[in-house]
N, C-alpha and C positions, 0 to 999 in steps of 0.2 A: 864091204861095208859091215861094220860090226852093229850087232842088234841092240845090244844092252844101251849104248848111249842113245841109240836113235829112239827106243823106248822111253828112256828117262827123259830126254827132251821132249816128246809128244806128252808125257804124263803132265809136264806144267800146262799145258792147254788143257787137260782133264781139270787140273787144280784151278787155274784162274778163271775158268769158263762158268764157274760156281757165280762169281761176282756179275759176270754179264747175265747170267739168267735170272738169279734171284734178286740181286740188287737194281741193276740198270733197267731191265726189261720186266722184271715182275713186281715186288713188293713195295720197292721205295716211292715209284709214282703214285702208286695207291695210298700208301701211308701218309706221304708227303701232303696228299691234296686232304684225305680225310682225318687225319690225325694231328699232324704237326701244321696244316695251315687252316685248319676249318673255319678260321675267323673271317675268311674271304671266299668270294666264289671260286668256283673252278677257272675262269679264266685268270682271275690274280694270281691263282697257286700255279698255273702252269707257267706263267710269266716269271715268277719266283725260281720255279725248277729250270726253266730254259736259261735264265740268268747262271744259275750253277753251273748248269752243264757248260755254259760258253766261258765262264770263268777257269774252269778246270782245262778245258781245251787250250785256251789263251797261255796258262801258265805252260804245260807241255810243249806249245808252240815255241815259247820263247827258251827252253831248256833242252829239247830232244838233240838238235844236230850238234850243239856244243858238246853234250856230255859222251853223244855217241862217238864224236872224234876223240875226246879224251880216254874214253875205255879202249877204242882201237890202240890209242900209244901205249896204253899201261897193260894190255892182255887182261883188261879186268871186265870182260861185260859180264859174267854171273856174278862178279860182286856189285857191280853197279845195279843189277838186275834186283838184287836183295835189298839195297839201299832204298830203293824204291818200294819194292813188294813187300815188305816187312810194316812199314808205316801204313800202307793201305790196308793189311790185316788189322792192324791195332784199330784204325779208324773206323772200318767196317764194323769191328764186334761193338765197338763205342756206342753205335747208332742204336743199340738195343736198350740203352740207358737214358735217352734223350725223353724228356716227360712230353706230355701233349701241350701243342700249342708253341713249342719253342724250336719254330723253322728255322730262326737263325743259327741256332747249334746244329741243327739236323743238316741244313744246305753247307755249313762249313766243314763237318764230318764228312760228307758226301764228296765235296770236294777234293777234300786231303785223300779218301780213300781211290776217288777217280784218279787223279794224278798217279799216285801208287801202281794201280793197275795199268794205265798206258803207260806212264814212263816204264814199268818192267817190260811191256810187250817190245819196246824199242829193241832192247839187248835179247830179247828171248828170240825174236826174229833174225837178228843178226847171228846168233848161234847155229841158225840154219846151216849155214857153210862150213860148220865144224864138227857136225855129226855125220854128214853123208856126201858121197861124193856127188859131182855134179849130175850125173845122168839120173840119179835117184832123188832129186830134190822135189819135183811135184810128186812123186809117191809119198815121201817122206812128210812134205808140208800137209797134204790131204789126210794122211795119218793122224797129224799134231789137229787139225781141224775136227776130224770125225771123232777122234777120242774127247777133244773140248763139248761138242754137242752131248755125247754121250755123259760125260760126268757132270755137266752142268744141269743136263736134263735130270738126272736122277735125284741130284740134290734137291733141285726146284721142284720134283714129285714130291719128295719127302717133306719138304715145306708146304706145300700145297695140303696134303693130307693132314698134316697136323693143324694147319690153320682151319680146314674144313671139321675136323674134331677135335678140338682144342681140349675138352675134359679128358679125351681118351689118353692124352699126354701129359695131363698134370696141369694145363695152362688154365686160367679163369676164362679167358675168352678168346677170340680169333686174332686180334690186334696183338695179344701177348704173344700166341704162338708167331705171329709172322714176324715181330720183333726177335723173337729167338732165333729166328732163320738167319739172321745177321751174324750172332755169334758161331752158329753152325758153317755158314759161309766161309768166315774168316778162319775155323780151324780148319775145315776140307782144303781151303788155300794152303794154308800152312802145311799141313801134314805130306799133300800130294805135291809139294815143291821138293821135298827132302831128294827124290830120285835125280832131277835135275843138279842139286847141289853137290851129289856124291859123285853121280856116274857122268856127268857130260864133261868131255874134255874140253880144254882151251889152251891153244899155242901161246906160251910165254912171249911178251914183249919187252923192250928193254924199258924199263921203268925210272923213274926219277924226279927229282923237285921241278924240271921243265915239262911235265907233262901237260900240263895246264895251258902253259904258253905255246907248247906244241899243237894241242887242241886247237887253240885260237886261230894259229898260223894255218893250220890244214884247212879250217872251215873259211877263212878268207881266201884262200887259193881256190878252194872249191867253188865259192860263189864266184870269184873272179873270173874263172875258165870254166864254168858250168855251160858256156855255149860250145866247148870243144865236145863236151858229151852230149851231142845233139839227141840221138836215140834215147839217153837216160831221161833228158827234159822233156821230150815228146811222150814218153811213157808214164813219166810222173803225172803231166797233165791229163793224159787219158785216164788213167788211176783216178786222180781227183774227181773229175766228172762223175765216173761211173759207179765210183763207192761212196760219192756224194747220196746219190739215188738209193744205193745198197743200204747205208747207214740212216736214210731217213725213214725208209719202209721199217728198218729194226724199231728205230725210235718212237715212231709215231703210229705203228699198226694198233696199238691198244687205245690210244686216242682216238683214232680214225673208227674203230669199231664202236667205240661207246658213243660217240657223235651219231652214229647210225642207229643207235637204241638197242644194241645187241648187250645181251647179260655179261656180267663180270664172269660167270662161270664158262659161258662160251669163251670169251677172250684167254682164260688162264688154260681151257682144253688147246685152243689153238697155239698157244705159244709151246705146250708140250707138244704138239704133232710136230712143230719146226724141229725143237731141239730132238727128238727121237728119228725122225726122218732122216734130219742132217747128219746123225752118226754115220750111217753106211754109205748115204749120199755122198759126203765128202771123201771118204776112203776111194770109193768107186770112181769119183770124178777126178782124183789124183792118177788112178790107173788109165783112165780114159785120155787125160792129158799125155801121157808117155805115148799111148798107142795111137792115138788119133791126131794129137797135136794140141799142146796147151792153149794157143791162141784162139784155134778153132773152138776147142771147149769153152774157153771164156766166151766168145761170139754167142755160143748156144745158151750160156746161162743169161747172158745180156737179154737175147731174145725172149726167153721165158718171162724175165723180170718186165718187158714192155709189154707183153702178153695180159701178166697179173694186173699191171697198171689201168691197162683198156678194161678188163674185166670188172676192177674194184670200182669204176664210174657205175656200174650197173646192178652192183652187189644187192641183194634183196634180202635173203635168208641165211640163218646161222650154218648151213650146211656148206654155202657157197664160201663162207668164212674158211671151213675147214677145208676144203679142196683147195683154196687158195694157199693156204698154211703147208699142205703137202707139197704145192708147187715151189713155193719158197724155201722149204726144206730141201729140196732135190738139189737146187743150184746153188744157194747161198753159201754154205762152206765150200764149194768148189770152186765158185768164182773168187772167194777170199785166197784161196788155198794156192790157186793156180798164179793169181796176179803176184803173190808173196814168191813164189818159186820163179817166175819169169823175171821179176825184177832182180833176183839174186844172179842170173845169167847176165846181167848187163852191168853190173857196177865194178868199179876198180878192184884190184887186191888189196887185202890186207885192211881195207877201209869200210867194211860192213856196217860196223856200228854207227858210224857217222853218216852214211848214206839212207842206212834203214832210218835213220833219226829223220832225215826227209821225210822217206816213204809215210812213217807213222805219223809226221807233222800234218802232211796232206790229207791223210785219212782223218784226222781230228779236226781240220779246219773245214773238211765236209761237213761234219757235225753241228759245224756253225752256220751252214750256208742252206742245207737241204731243208729243215725244216721251217725255215723261213720262207723259200719259194712255196713249200707246200702250203702252209698258211695263206700268203698272198693270192695264189691262183684260185683258192676255194672263197677269198673274199672278193675278189676282183670279178669272178663269175657268178658270186651269188648263191655259190652251193658246195658245201663241203666235199662233195662227190668229185668235183672238178680238180681238187687239189691233186688226183693222181695222175693228171695230165701234164703236171710240172715235170714228172719224173721222167718220162718217156725220152724228153728232149735231150735230158743228161745221158741217159743211157744210148741214146743214137751218137751223139757227139763222142762218148768216150770211146765206142766202138770204132767211130771213122778215124778217131786220132790214132787207137792202137794198129790199126789197120797200114799206119804212116810210118812204125818203127820197122827199119828194114831186117828182114829174115836173119841177115848177116850178123848184125849186132846180137843176136841172142846165142849166136853161135860162137861169138868172141872174135870177131875180124874186127877190133876198135884199137885206136891208139895205146890203150892200157889194157893190160890181163885183168880177168875177173877174179883172180883167185890165185893165191901161192901154190907152187908146185905140191908143197908139203901136205897140202889140205886133200889133196887127189888121192892120197895114200889109204 
């Protein structure tokens, strides 16, 4: 395994995780409610934000599998990655200039930025099979998530310091400092994407005017014969169930904490804890997957998540929120990293872009369903605390289905080989 391409690939996680930390989980939800949607109550603002997230996810659901198939035929995963990432960077920076009260403009730019972020990840994930041999996929995937937590956490920390001390950085108020964080995020994303552009190899594929038709044909064939790849289908359903719950924890943690009466400062600190605990934990989890077995390591992470959900029902003090943040940080990146590398072992040769399109599609569809279940449980049972119970069933069902995937499938004993022989060199 050549270290330079591996590190260059993992640095893209360092780059784009700034968007996940600063925009998705950090400042955008707060500014959207307090600055762009100040004309309505919190419930109405959350509805607008939820719809924006849903629109972005639906756009990606419509595009990802086809574009992945086309990129496979062209040998152009890096090219497609940047065709999504660059508009995402520009839309992120543009958020800084949206005036107060202009929630439609803020929502539209957020949708564009989110589609760019999520779409680029389809092709980034697919490049894992190009930079490392199969025996190192778990460790390399963990390295990517680990650097992502560190990079995103460092930029988020800088933005928090600026927002808490705006005058020291030349800003008139905390809101202006927070909006400047969007520009910083776009620049961070752009600069640290350069190593991937320059140092990650990609095997060329026959190109031509028929690439789009070939992509359509390949996608139709995959859908028609997906039943033949039964282990892939079972894994994808299992992944959809438990990643639904993981994404719900990520997206709803701040809202849940605020509904329990915790201060914004406590919630910001908890997010920072997740980022910085997640850095070494994701790397260590990748090593654990190699030594202990990736599926067992995923089971451990899901068990910890279930325990967190039970604890979350009874949480009373900020220190408990911090402790839960530590537990989430210990397993969140590991579950995501090992899921990605396990899936890479299942998919057919030469079709990583297409199949990671389905993988990311299910991950984004989970972001549509999980928060709704979270809200419905709290409403139906009369207390927001009981929302956490909705997630335990998702974790349990996902773990059970993951156990239904034959071990032989992860070793490549299927009708179609997982990867081309050249990729093992």
